[in-house]
GUMARGU-894304 format. One record per atom (N, C-alpha, C): residue in one letter; x, y, z. Coordinates in steps of 0.001 Angstrom, whole numbers, plus 524288, in hexadecimal, padded with zeros to 5 digits. Layout:
BEGIN
AXYZ/...
***
This chain:
BEGIN
M8034C7FB6C80000/M800008000080000/M80362804B380000/T80212808D17FCD0/T8056D80D5F7FC56/T802D2812217FE9F/L805AF81508801BD/L80399819BB80416/L8071181E4C8029C/T804DE82316802B8/T807BA827C280144/T807E582B7C805D9/L80C8782D7E80725/L80D1A830FB80B92/L80AD88365780A66/P80A39839AF80E7A/P8084883EF580D9A/P80BCB841F7809E3/V809CE84650807E7/V80CA88498480431/V811ED84B0180684/G8161184A8E8033E/G81B4484C0680506/G81E788477A806EA/V81C16842D880777/V81EEF83E308092E/V81E9E83A28804E6/A82311838B2802C0/A82312835057FE68/A8227E82F8D80073/L81F9282C607FD97/L81ED8826E57FF23/L81DA6823AB7FA60/A8207181F507F9DE/A81ED781B4F7F624/A81CA2816FB7F95B/G817A98163B7F942/G81520812B37FCF2/G812FA80DF87FA6A/C80FC280B4E7FD8F/C80D5E806817FBD3/C80957807AD7F7BD/Q809E6805797F330/Q80690806DC7EEDB/Q8026D802CA7EDE5/A7FE438047E7EB4D/A7FA69800C27E974/A7FCFA7FD5C7E55C/P7FBA37F8627E521/P7FE2D7F4D27E17D/P7FDAB7F6A57DBDB/R801EB7F6097D8E2/R801D67F7517D360/R8017B7F2527D043/T7FF8F7F2B27CB82/T7FF4F7EE257C81E/T804D67EC837C6D0/S806017E7A17C789/S80B407E5C77C682/S80B027E01F7C4F6/T80F877DE1E7C37E/T80FE17D8997C221/T812157D5837C696/S811A67D7A77CB50/S813B97D5057CFEF/S810F17CFE27D0C4/P8139B7CC247D326/P8111C7C7147D40D/P80C937C7977D7B8/E808AE7C4347D717/E8043C7C3F57DA9C/E803B77BE6A7DC97/S801B37BDE27E125/S800607B8C07E32B/S7FB027B9127E569/S7F7F07B50D7E499/S7F2857B53B7E65B/S7F0F87B0477E92A/P7F3E07AED67ED37/P7F2477AA247F00C/P7ED3B7AB157F2E7/S7EA2D7A70B7F36A/S7E5507A7867F660/S7E65A7A6227FC00/V7E4C17A9807FF83/V7E5797A86A8050D/V7E0457A7E8807CE/S7DC027A7D9804C9/S7D6E57A7D680745/S7D5AA7A2C080A03/S7D87F79E90808A5/S7D7407998780B08/S7DA8E7985380FCE/I7DDD979BE68116C/I7E16179AC4815CD/I7DE5E7998D81AB8/G7DA7979CC581BF8/G7D75E79BD7820AA/G7D473796B982064/Q7D23F7957481BB2/Q7CF6C7908781B25/Q7D31078BE681BE5/Q7D7D078C4B819B6/Q7DB86787FE81A56/Q7DCEE787398200B/A7DDAA78B92822D9/A7DEED78B2282868/A7DA837889482B67/A7D5A5789F582A14/A7D12B787B282CC6/A7D0D0781DA82BC8/K7D19878048826CB/K7D15677AB58258A/K7D590777AD82875/A7DA4577A018289B/A7DE8A7775582B56/A7DD5D776BA83114/Y7DB1D77AB483361/Y7D9DF77A71838F8/Y7D5AF77658839F2/L7D19377638836A7/L7CD597727883765/L7CF4776CDD836C1/A7D2F176C1F83306/A7D502766DD83243/A7D803765018370A/A7DACB768A78396D/A7DDEE7674183E08/A7DACD7672084308/H7D641769B484309/H7D30C76A0F847BE/H7CD62768CE84665/P7CC06763CC84574/P7C6957627F84436/P7C2FD763E3848B1/S7BE2A765358474B/S7BA63766BB84B4C/S7B9177622184EC9/P7B7777633D853AF/P7B64F75EF185754/P7B21F75B4285543/G7AE1E75D4E852A9/G7A9EE759F7850C3/G7ABC77563A84C9C/A7AF637581584940/A7B127754D7844F2/A7B49375066846D3/S7B71F7510584B49/S7BAC774D0484D14/S7B90074A4D85207/A7B41C74B24853A8/A7B25F74906858AB/A7B27E74319858AD/S7B09A740A785467/S7B04873AF585468/S7B5AA7388785481/A7B95C73AE3851A2/A7BEA3738B9851B0/A7C1377398D856EF/A7C04573E2A8592D/A7C2D773F5D85E26/A7C0E373BE986284/A7BBF573A1C8622D/A7B9BA737028666A/A7BCC8731FF86744/G7BEBE72F948630A/G7C19972AB4863A6/G7C73E72B838652C/D7C9297305986494/D7CEA9731588659C/D7CFAA7335186B14/Q7CBB17356D86DAA/Q7CC95737D5872BB/Q7CCF8733B287703/P7D107733C287A4F/P7D15E7300987EB0/P7CD557315E882D3/A7CB9F72D4A885AA/A7C7CC72E28889D6/A7CA497315988E22/Q7C743734F189058/Q7C9307382A8949E/Q7C88B7353B899C7/S7CCCF7347189C97/S7CC88731C98A19F/S7CA8E735858A5BD/A7C7FC733478A9BD/A7C5EF736828ADFB/A7CA6A7389B8B134/P7C9F273D4E8B33F/P7CE2A73F7C8B676/P7CEB073C728BB8A/P7D35973C1D8BDB1/P7D41B739428C29F/P7D14473C028C710/T7CF96738D78CAD5/T7CCE373B068CF63/T7CF84739138D451/A7CE4A73BA08D8B2/A7D0BC73A378DDAE/A7CE5F7354F8DFFE/G7C998733EC8DEA2/G7C74B72F3F8E0DC/G7C17D72F198DFEA/P7BF0572A8A8E0CD/P7B973729F18DFC8/P7B63172DCB8E2DC/A7B7EB72F478E77B/A7B49F732B38EAA5/A7B4047380B8E82C/Q7B7A9739868E4E2/Q7B76A73EB38E28B/Q7B48E73EB08DD5D/Q7B29973A328DB9B/Q7AFF1739E88D6A2/Q7AA1F739638D787/A7A71E73C478D475/A7A16C73BDF8D495/A79FA67391D8CFAF/A79C30735508D056/A79A31732758CBD1/A7971A736228C858/P797D4735DD8C326/P794E5739538BFAE/P78F25737EB8BFB3/T78C0573BF18BF2A/T7866673AFD8BEB1/T78549738B28B95F/Q78076736A38B8BF/Q77F04734538B3BB/Q77F127386F8AF6C/A77D5B73D418B0B6/A77D43741638ACC4/A782CB742D78AB15/Q78665742F78AF04/Q78BC6744488ADBA/Q78E4A740118AA65/A78D0173B2B8AB8D/A78F52736E18A89C/A78D8C736EC8A2F9/Q788AA738AA8A201/Q786937388989CB7/Q787B373D93899B4/A78983741B089C5C/A78A5B746B3899B7/A78EE074638895DF/P78E31748348912D/P79271747EA88D4D/P796ED74B7F88EDA/A79B9174A1688D1A/A7A02074D5F88E27/A79F8B7529088B51/P7A15B756D888DAA/P7A0E175BE588B09/P7A3D775BFB885E4/A7A17075E62881F0/A7A3DE75EAF87CC9/A7A8697628287CE9/P7AC7A7616D879E2/P7B0DA76523879AB/P7AF1576A3287721/P7B1A076E8E87868/P7B00C7738587610/P7B0C37737487029/A7AD227761186D72/A7AD7677653867C2/A7B2317798D8662B/V7B4A8777F4861E0/V7B93B77AAB85FE9/V7B82277C7085A5D/N7B8FB781768594D/N7B86F7838485406/N7BDC57834F8516E/P7BE9577FD184DA5/P7C3CD77F4384B63/P7C593784088485C/L7C225787CC84739/L7C3B478C668444C/L7C57E790D8847CB/L7C4B77907384CD8/L7C61E794C085050/L7CBD67966384FCF/P7CF90792AC84F7F/P7D4F87947084EEE/P7D5D5797CD84A20/L7D2D0796E9845F3/L7D379799FB8413E/L7D14C79F74841D3/L7CDE57A042845B0/L7CB947A55F84674/L7CEA07A8A784A5A/A7D26E7A65784CDE/A7D5867A92D850BE/A7D9337ACFD84E08/P7DB157B105850D1/P7DECC7B4AA84E72/P7E3AD7B1DD84C96/A7E5E17B3C884856/A7EA917B15F84637/A7EEFE7B1A184A32/P7F1BC7AD4784B2C/P7F5E77AD5384F10/P7FA8E7B08284D31/A7FD677B2C4850ED/A802067B5E984FA8/A806B97B25784F19/T806D67AF2884B19/T80B207AB9A84A12/T80DCC7AD3B84508/R8127D7AB2F8442D/R8154E7AC7A83F6A/R8124C7AA9D83AA4/P8124E7ADAD83681/P80FAA7AC14831AF/P812527A75382F49/P80FA67A49682BBD/P812037A0178291E/P817057A1AB8264C/G81ADF79E428269C/G81FC579F3F823E3/G823E87A1F782719/L8228F7A3C482BD0/L8266C7A64482F34/L828097A27183374/D82D127A13B833B9/D82EE479D85837A3/D830347A05F83CBD/D832A779D8784056/D833B379FA78458A/D8379D7A42384585/S83A477A4F38412B/S83E117A93C840F9/S83B717AE8A84042/W836557AE9983F18/W833787B37B83E6C/W831177B51E8439F/R831AD7BA1A844E5/R82FC07BC2D849D7/R82C157C0C6848DD/L8280E7C12084C0E/L8247C7C58E84BCF/L827497CA5D84DFE/V828097CE5F84AC0/V82AEF7D30084C6E/V827647D7C484D17/F822C57D79B84AD1/F81F087DBE784B5F/F8199B7D9A184A8D/G815F07DB3C84DD5/G810AB7D93284D2E/G80CBD7DC198507A/D807D87DB6784F16/D803997DDB385217/D7FECD7DA4585165/E7FC897D898855D1/E7F7BC7D57F855BF/E7F2E97D8F385666/F7F3B57DDEA85787/F7EF7A7E1C18581C/F7EB907E02F85C5A/D7ED957DDEB8608E/D7EA387DC42864E1/D7E91A7E0A2868C3/A7EC267E4C0868A7/A7EB587E91E86C47/A7E6937EC4D86A9F/P7E46D7EF6E86E27/P7DFD77F29386CBF/P7E1147F70786905/V7E60E7F8B8868C2/V7E78B7FCFD86545/V7EC877FB7D8625E/L7ED997FE4185E22/L7F2277FD3A85AEA/L7F72D7FE3885DFA/D7FB0E7FADB85D24/D800257FB6885F9D/D803537FF6F85C8C/T803938043785E84/T806428086485BB4/T80C328080385C21/A80E1D8044A85F30/A813B78033C85F1D/A8153A8003185A34/K811587FDD7857A8/K8124C7FACE852E8/K810527FD8484DFF/W80C34800A884E8A/W8097A802AE849F0/W808958088D84A43/V8088C80B09845B4/V8068A8105684525/V801D08101284188/T7FE8581414841BC/T7F999813F883ED0/T7F95A8184783AB8/N7FDF581A0B838EB/N7FE2481D838346A/N8018A81B038303B/V8021D81DB882BE6/V804D181B538277F/V80AB381BA882839/W80CDA820518281E/W812568212582935/W81333826E582A45/Q817478281682D01/Q8189582D7582E73/Q813F5830318310E/G810AD82D3F833B6/G80C4782F758367D/G807AA830E08331C/A807E482FD682E05/A803A28315C82A7F/A7FEF282DC582B29/Q7FA588300C82B31/Q7F58882CFA82B6B/Q7F2F782C9582610/C7F3A683083822C2/C7F0D68309B81DCC/C7F44B831EA81930/G7F89F8349881A05/G7FBC083669815A7/G7FD6A832128120B/A7FE3282D7781431/A7FFE382918810FC/A7FB8E8273380D72/N7F6C88289180E9D/N7F26A8267280BAE/N7F0A8829E780731/S7F1E882EF88075F/S7EF788329C803CA/S7F0968315F7FE19/G7F51382EF57FCFF/G7F64782D9B7F79C/G7F65B827CC7F6AF/N7F43D824D17FA2A/N7F4B881F1E7F9F8/N7F07281CBB7F69B/H7F0F181D9C7F172/H7ED5781B2F7EDC4/H7E7AA81C417EF31/G7E68C820F57F105/G7E126822637F22D/G7DF53821067F799/S7E2D981FA17FB26/S7E13581E528007B/S7DE5A822EA802F0/Q7DA64821BD80600/Q7D6E8825C480801/Q7D67F825B980DEF/N7DA3F8236E8109D/N7D9E38231681650/N7DE928257E81903/C7DDD0826EB81DE2/C7E20C8281E8217C/C7E222823E0825A7/Y7E6A68233482820/Y7E72B81F5E82C48/Y7E69E8220A83190/S7E38181FB3834E7/S7E29A821DA83A19/S7E3CD81DBE83E39/P7E66D81F3A84281/P7E74D81B74846B8/P7E24081922848D1/S7DE0081C168489E/S7D90381A1B84AA1/S7D6C8815C784742/A7D8D98151B84284/A7D6F9810FF83F07/A7D9AF80BCE84003/V7DD4880BA6843D1/V7E004806D684542/V7DE468054C84ABB/T7DBA4800D784B25/T7D9B47FEFC85030/T7DB307F947850E2/Q7DAA37F764855BD/Q7DB9F7F1E4856E8/Q7D7347EFB985A37/S7D58A7EAF4858DF/S7D1957E83485BEB/S7D1A97E27E85A5E/D7D0407DF1285E12/D7CFE77D97585D0C/D7D4EB7D74685AB0/G7D9697D95185C56/G7DE597D75085A67/G7DF8B7D8BA854C9/K7DD317DCCC852C7/K7DE087DE8684D66/K7DF087E46684D55/A7E2027E61D84976/A7E2757EBB084851/A7DEEE7ECDF843B4/H7DC517F152843E4/H7D88C7F2BD83FD8/H7DA1A7F7FA83D7C/L7DAFB7F8038385B/L7DC0C7FCCF83574/L7D70B7FE1F8328F/T7D4358020C83460/T7CEDB802EB8329F/T7CE71807B982F26/A7CC21806F882A93/A7CB0080B3D826F7/A7C56F80D18827DD/S7C4CE8123B8284F/S7BFAD8148782957/S7BEB58190A82598/R7B9C281A02824AF/R7B84781E9082193/R7B83F8234E82538/A7BCF2824F4826B8/A7BDA68293682A75/A7C1A682CFE8283B/P7C018831B9826BF/P7C3B78357B8245D/P7C83F836D282801/Y7CCC6837D8825A7/Y7D182839228288C/Y7D41683DBD825CC/N7D4EA841FC828A1/N7D748846AF82664/N7DD2C846918271D/F7DFF1847A5822E9/F7E5A78478682316/F7E7CE84B7F81F39/K7EAA984F5A82142/K7ED3F8534D81E0E/K7E985855D081A25/G7E4EC8573981C09/G7E135859F8818C1/G7DE108568D81520/R7DECF8517E81570/R7DBDE84DE68121A/R7D8AB84A3F81583/T7D3FA8491A813CE/T7D09F84581816B0/T7D08684041813EB/F7D22783C42816B9/F7D1F0836EF814B8/F7CCD783477816A2/P7C9ED831D78133D/P7C4BF82FF3814CD/P7C4C582B3781861/Y7C93D82889818E6/Y7C956823B881BF7/Y7CDD8823D481FE3/T7CD048211E82432/T7D1108204D82825/T7D21681A778288F/S7D70A8190382926/S7D84F813768297B/S7DCF2812A882D1B/G7DEA280DA382D85/G7E2A680C3783144/G7E77C809D682ECF/I7EBDA80A8C8317C/I7F0DB8085882FDE/I7F40780728834BF/I7F71D802F883497/I7FB2B8021583881/I8003E801168359D/N8047F803458378B/N809888020783544/N80DBE802658396D/S812077FFAB8386A/S816407FF6183C48/S81A918034C83B2B/D8198780731837DA/D81D5980B40836B2/D81F0B80DF183BC3/Q8241980E9383C5D/Q8267A810D98410C/Q825D280D63845E5/R82395808CF84538/R822FC8052C84996/R8262B80032848B6/Y8259E7FDF184403/Y8285C7F905842FE/Y829AF7F8AB83D31/F82EC27F82083C1A/F830B47F745836D4/F833787F1FB836BB/F833AD7EF9D83239/F8366A7EA9D831DA/F8380D7E9AF82C33/T83BE47E64F82B91/T83DA57E4938266E/T83D747DEA682658/Y83A5E7DC88822E4/Y839917D6F08222D/Y836547D49A826A2/G833657D09E82534/G8301B7CDF782900/G82B3E7CBC882670/Y827DB7C9BC829B0/Y822D77C793827F0/Y81E8B7CAC182A9A/V81B637CD618277D/V817287D0A88297B/V812037CDD28288B/D80EE87CD3782CAD/D809FE7CA5182C67/D805B97CD9682F01/V801CF7CF1B82BF7/V7FD7E7D24482DF8/V7F8657CF6782CD7/R7F5657CE7E830F9/R7F04F7CBEE83064/R7EC167D020830CE/A7E8ED7D0A482CB2/A7E52C7D4F382C8E/A7E0657D38482954/K7DC3C7D67082A49/K7D7627D6008274B/K7D6857DB2C82480/L7D5327DAE881F7F/L7D4F97DF8381C2A/L7CF5E7E13D81B2C/P7CE997E64B81A3B/P7C9507E83581927/P7C7E67E79181362/K7C2EA7E7488125F/K7C0EF7E6DD80D0D/K7BE047EBE080BB8/G7BEDF7EDEA8070B/G7BBFE7F2848055C/G7BF307F5EB801C0/K7BCAE7F8407FDF7/K7BF5B7FBAC7FA48/K7C1D5800447FD30/G7C6A98015B7FBE7/G7C979805AE7FE4D/G7CD0D80429802BD/F7CC9A7FF5F804CC/F7D0127FDAE80906/F7D5217FB82806BC/W7D96D7FD128091C/W7DE9D7FB8D80736/W7E2167FA4180BDF/P7E17D7F5B280E43/P7E4E77F42681296/P7EA297F2328108F/A7EE2B7F2D3813C8/A7F3607F11981238/A7F69A7EFB9816FE/I7FA2D7EBF88163A/I7FE2B7EA8481A0C/I803507EAF181726/W806DD7EE4A818F8/W80B8F7EF30815DA/W810387F0D18191F/L814D07EFFF816CC/L819C17F18B81924/L81BED7F62D8161B/Y81DD47FA118190C/Y81FE47FEC781698/Y824D28006081981/N827F9803BE8170F/N82CF38052C8197B/N82CA580A9381BEE/P82FD080B9781FEA/P82F678107E822D3/P8310B8154D81FC6/A833518149D81B21/A8348181917817C8/A82FBD81AAD81493/Y82B868179C814F8/Y8269C8189D81231/Y8275E818BE80C46/T82A9B8153B80A66/T82B7181492804CD/T82B3380EC0803A6/L82A7580D817FEB4/L82AA4807FC7FD51/L8300D805E97FEA9/D830808011F80085/D82D677FC807FF6D/D828AA7FBFA80316/E825227F86480167/E820597F76F80457/E81E7E7F1DD8034F/I81CD07EF4180772/I81ACF7E9EA80703/I8151A7E9F6808A8/D8119C7E8EE804FD/D80C067E8B280623/D80A8E7E30C8075E/I809E87E1E880C58/I808857DCA180E03/I802EF7DB5980C7B/M7FF977DF4B80C73/M7FA227DE9980ADF/M7F7D37E3D18094C/E7F5437E3F0804C4/E7F1D07E83C8034E/E7ECC27E5D780146/F7E8807E89380245/F7E3527E66680122/F7DFC47EADE7FF7F/I7DD197EA397FB1F/I7D93C7EE067F961/I7D3EF7EBF77FB04/G7D16A7EEBC7FEA3/G7CCC17EC9D8011D/G7C8597EB3D7FD7C/E7C7F67EDF77F904/E7C3B37ECC57F564/E7C48D7E77E7F2BF/D7C9857E6277F1BE/D7CADA7E1147EF75/D7CD037DDA57F3CB/Q7C97D7DAFC7F685/Q7CB297D7F97FB16/Q7CDCC7D2DB7F9AB/T7CEE57D2007F48E/T7D10F7CD007F2E2/T7D6FE7CCFF7F257/T7D9977D17C7F2A7/T7DF1F7D1BC7F147/T7E25A7D46C7F57F/I7E69E7D1DA7F704/I7EA967D4287FA6C/I7EF617D5577F717/F7F18A7DA0B7F7B7/F7F6487DBA27F4FC/F7FADB7DB8C7F8D7/Q7FF3A7D9377F72A/Q804137D9337FA35/Q8086B7DAF37F686/T80B337DF267F7F9/T80E6A7E1F07F42B/T8138E7E3BE7F68D/L817A47E3A77F35E/L81C8B7E63D7F4AD/L81D277EAF37F11D/H81D7B7EFA97F366/H81EC57F46E7F089/H8246F7F5C87F1CB/T827767F73B7EDCE/T82CF27F87F7EEBD/T82E557FDD57EC87/R8328D7FFF37EE76/R83475805047EC95/R8369B8049F7E715/H837497FFDB7E52C/H839567FF0E7DFEA/H835007FF1D7DBD6/G830347FFE47DD8F/G82BE18003F7D9E3/G829A87FB0B7D838/S82BAB7F6CF7DA5E/S829A07F1AC7D909/S825817F01E7DCFC/E821B67ED2F7DB36/E81D767EB9A7DEA9/E81C387E5D97DDCF/N81B857E3217E1FA/N819F77DDA77E1B3/N815267DD017E512/Q810F57DB207E2B5/Q80C027DAC97E578/Q809A27D55E7E4CF/F8073F7D3817E90A/F804947CE7F7E8FF/F7FEEA7CF587EA95/K7FB657CCC57E7DF/K7F5D47CD227E907/K7F3E17C7B67EA9A/T7F1207C77B7EEE9/T7EEF47C28A7F0C4/T7E9147C32D7F139/R7E6307BFA17EED0/R7E0837C02B7EE8A/R7DDC27BC357F206/H7D94F7BDE97F3FA/H7D6237BADD7F79B/H7D0957BCEF7F71D/S7CCBC7B9DE7F8A3/S7C74C7BB827F7DA/S7C5FD7C0867FABE/D7C7F87C1367FF8A/D7C6E57C5F980285/D7CAD47C66C806F4/W7CED87C99B80635/W7D2DE7CA3B80A2F/W7D0E37CD1380F02/S7CC7E7CFC380E90/S7CA867D2C981300/S7C7187CF96816AA/A7C60F7CAB48155B/A7C24A7C79C8185F/A7C4767C59E81D8A/D7C99B7C56B81E2C/D7CBD47C31D822E9/D7D1507C550823CD/Y7D3AD7C3C782827/Y7D90D7C5468294A/Y7DCCA7C219825E1/H7E1137C49582451/H7E5287C1FB82151/H7EA7C7C3DD82332/N7EE647C08082268/N7F3C67C1DE823AF/N7F6917C3AE81EC2/F7F8A47C86881EF0/F7FB9D7CA9C81A9E/F8013F7CB2781C75/A804E37C9028196A/A80A407C8A081B5E/A80E337C95981702/V812FB7CABC818A2/V817687CAE481510/V81C357C8F3817FE/R81F5E7C5E68154A/R824717C4328174F/R8289B7C73281441/W82B407CAA2816F4/W82EF37CE4C81490/W834707CCD481652/E837997CB0B8129D/E83CE97C95C813B3/E840927CBCC80FB1/P845AF7CBAD8109E/P8494D7CDE080CC5/P8489C7CB498076E/G847307CE638038A/G846897CC617FE42/G841B47C91B7FD67/S83E077C9178010B/S839667C5C38008B/S834BE7C8498033C/L8304F7C83A80089/L82B777CA5E802A7/L827157C69D80135/T824677C4818052E/T8204C7C0A88043F/T81B527C265806F3/F817087C294803FC/F811F77C42380610/F80EB47BF4F8075A/Y80B4F7BFE680B55/Y807DF7BBA580CFC/Y802767BDCD80E49/I7FE8C7BA8080D9D/I7F9587BB7680FC2/I7F7907B66981257/D7F62F7B6B381743/D7F4737B22581A41/D7F8577ADA9819EB/G7FD5A7AEF3819FF/G801707AB03819EF/G802A97A8C88149D/V7FFEF7AA818108C/V800CD7A89B80B3D/V804227AC9080846/Q808617AAC1805D7/Q80BB67AE52802E3/Q808CA7B06B7FE2C/T808EF7B5977FD80/T806197B8177F937/T809A67BB017F573/G80E9A7BBAB7F6BD/G812397BE517F33D/G817BB7BE277F55D/H81B8E7BE607F1D0/H8210B7BE167F372/H824597C1607EFC2/L827F37C4797F1FE/L82B6D7C7DA7EEFC/L831057C72A7F0E1/T834B67C7A77ED40/T83A3A7C75B7EEB4/T83D5F7CBEF7EC86/S83AD17CFB07EA0F/S83D997D4337E7ED/S83B857D93E7EA4A/L83EFD7DD177EADD/L83DA37E2437ECDC/L83B3A7E20D7F24F/V83CB57DE2D7F563/V83A967DDA07FAAC/V83CF87E1D57FE2E/P839D37E4DE800F7/P83BE37E90D8044D/P83F817E6F18088B/S843267EA4680A2A/S846BF7E8C580E5A/S847097ECE3812A5/E843E57F1188123D/E843FE7F52B8163E/E840147F3ED81A8B/K840877F6AE81EE5/K83CD27F5D782322/K837807F8108219C/M833637F5B3823C2/M82E107F7478228A/M82AB87F72482775/Y8260C7F94682701/Y822367F8F882B35/Y81D107F71B828EB/L8197F7F57D82C5B/L814967F31182AB8/L810137F6E982B35/M80CA37F6E58274D/M807D47F9F782778/M8032E7F6838261C/V7FED17F774828D1/V7F9BF7F5368276C/V7F5EC7F9C482751/N7F3267FA71822FD/N7EFAC7FEF582298/N7EAD87FDA481F5E/L7E6ED800F481FEE/L7E22E800A181CC4/L7E16B805E481A20/D7E2A48061681512/D7E1D180AD181204/D7DC4180ACB80FDC/V7DA4E80F6980EAA/V7D51E80FF080C54/V7D5A98133480767/G7D3B28112E80316/G7D406813F77FE24/G7D8928121B7FAE1/G7D8BC813EE7F615/G7DCD68126E7F279/G7DB3F813E57ECFA/S7DEFE813B87E96D/S7DDDC814FB7E402/S7DA3E810E27E1B4/S7D803812337DD31/S7D46380E8F7DAAA/S7D714809827D922/S7DC40809AF7D870/S7DF1E804EF7D710/S7E0C4801CF7DBDB/W7DFB7803EC7E07D/W7E1648013A7E53F/W7DD53801F47E988/G7D8EC7FF727E8E0/G7D5017FF617ECFC/G7D0CD803737EC7F/G7D2588085B7EB92/G7CE7C80C7C7EB1C/G7CC5B80E477F05A/A7C8D8812147F01F/A7C6878144F7F4D4/A7C201810F57F6BD/P7C098811677FBB8/P7BBFD80E9A7FDAE/P7B7148103C7FAB4/N7B33D80CC57FAB8/N7AE3880E117F857/N7A9E880D5E7FC5C/S7A51180DBB7FAA7/S7A0AA80D867FE4D/S7A0278083F800F7/A7A26A8042C7FEA5/A7A2107FEF3800FA/A7A6627FDE5804F1/T7AA5A8013480523/T7AEAA80074808D2/T7ACC18015980E61/Q7ADC77FD9A811BE/Q7ABDB7FDE88171C/Q7AFF08005781ABC/F7AE438045C81D89/F7B174806D682190/F7AE998066D826C5/P7B16D805AC82B0F/P7B714804B882B52/P7B8777FF22829BE/S7BD377FE6F827C8/S7BF697F94D8269E/S7C5127F94E82866/S7C72C7F4AF82969/S7CC5E7F48F82BD0/S7CFB37F014829E0/V7D4D07F0CC82A64/V7D8977EC8882A4A/V7D92B7EAB182FE9/D7D8477E5B0830D7/D7D8A87E37683616/D7DD947E01583650/I7E1277E166839D0/I7E63F7DECB83A11/I7E6747DB4D83EDD/D7E72A7D64583E06/D7E7897D28C84255/D7ECED7D2D5844E2/Y7F0FF7D2BB841BD/Y7F6437D33C843E8/Y7FA1E7D4DC83FAE/V7FE8E7D6C284179/V803117D7F883E35/V807BF7D53384093/H80A8A7D21F83D6C/H80F3C7CF6683F3C/H813AF7D06883B66/I8183D7D1B083D68/I81CF17D21583A37/I8210D7CE7683C95/Y8230B7CAE283963/Y826FC7C72083B11/Y82C1D7C8528384A/Q8306E7C73183AF0/Q8358C7C76383880/Q8389D7C28883A06/Q83C1C7C10A83684/Q83F357BC5883769/Q843EC7BDAA83AC3/A844D17BA7683EB5/A8494C7BB5284222/A84E5C7BAA683F14/P852587BDC18404C/P8575A7BD4983D79/P859C27B7EA83E38/
***
């Protein structure tokens, strides 16, 4: 995603994708949850389905030892005939509905360590990790030339509840330097808080649906110039396509598109493995793109934002069907690095 600084500050930022002959990959990840459910059910059959088999396998329970006949009371006839209490019912799908565990993603061995993360369990945002403006303290200047973006970022648009961070776009005007922006939205970034070079970035989030919404997860450098790694960009009107892109100062662009029936319907993990000379994109643990040329080597910081508006070639402005408020809901952010 490309943003433009206020007048007088030069910036080559994250741009809307251009038509190119870059490679594309379109793996389907929509069946991942179904596969996990089937695997769990196969390993954990329901009690009803296995009751008859289990009856012959269970050893008889012996009576507990007692101190003597005087301490035992003969059971009444009703007690003797009463059936044993049934075991509690177990829903084999419950583990699949639990929050995703904070474990290393697939493909990372014990040499990888969590070096930065946020589970968003606190009632308010951790400002030791995040700021809620774009850069250099700007709330709107970066948006004014951003392919028709129509929002400013406000700290009040970033909230936390139920173990999630919410970046909420609202139809709420915001005045900035004599200009009124029709929408207010949210952003979190680690600029001036945490920079890193190389690692595995994993963000689990749910995206909004609707014309004019432009959520993104991306890495940018503290000089506010390219290079830039777009871990995820999504045009809310076209809920079928995720864009993952490398923008470089050399003018070359490599973009991967991954299609699914509706990316906004549930939470997904968007990730990149960034190593010297290698950049690999993932969605839900499935590799979606790989690059070995023009890979950045400078330090970067992480941003997650929800832009509103865009040029006609990149999302466009909201329309009457766009629902406000809408939000990007972030379950967690994890950054891993490999131990030396």
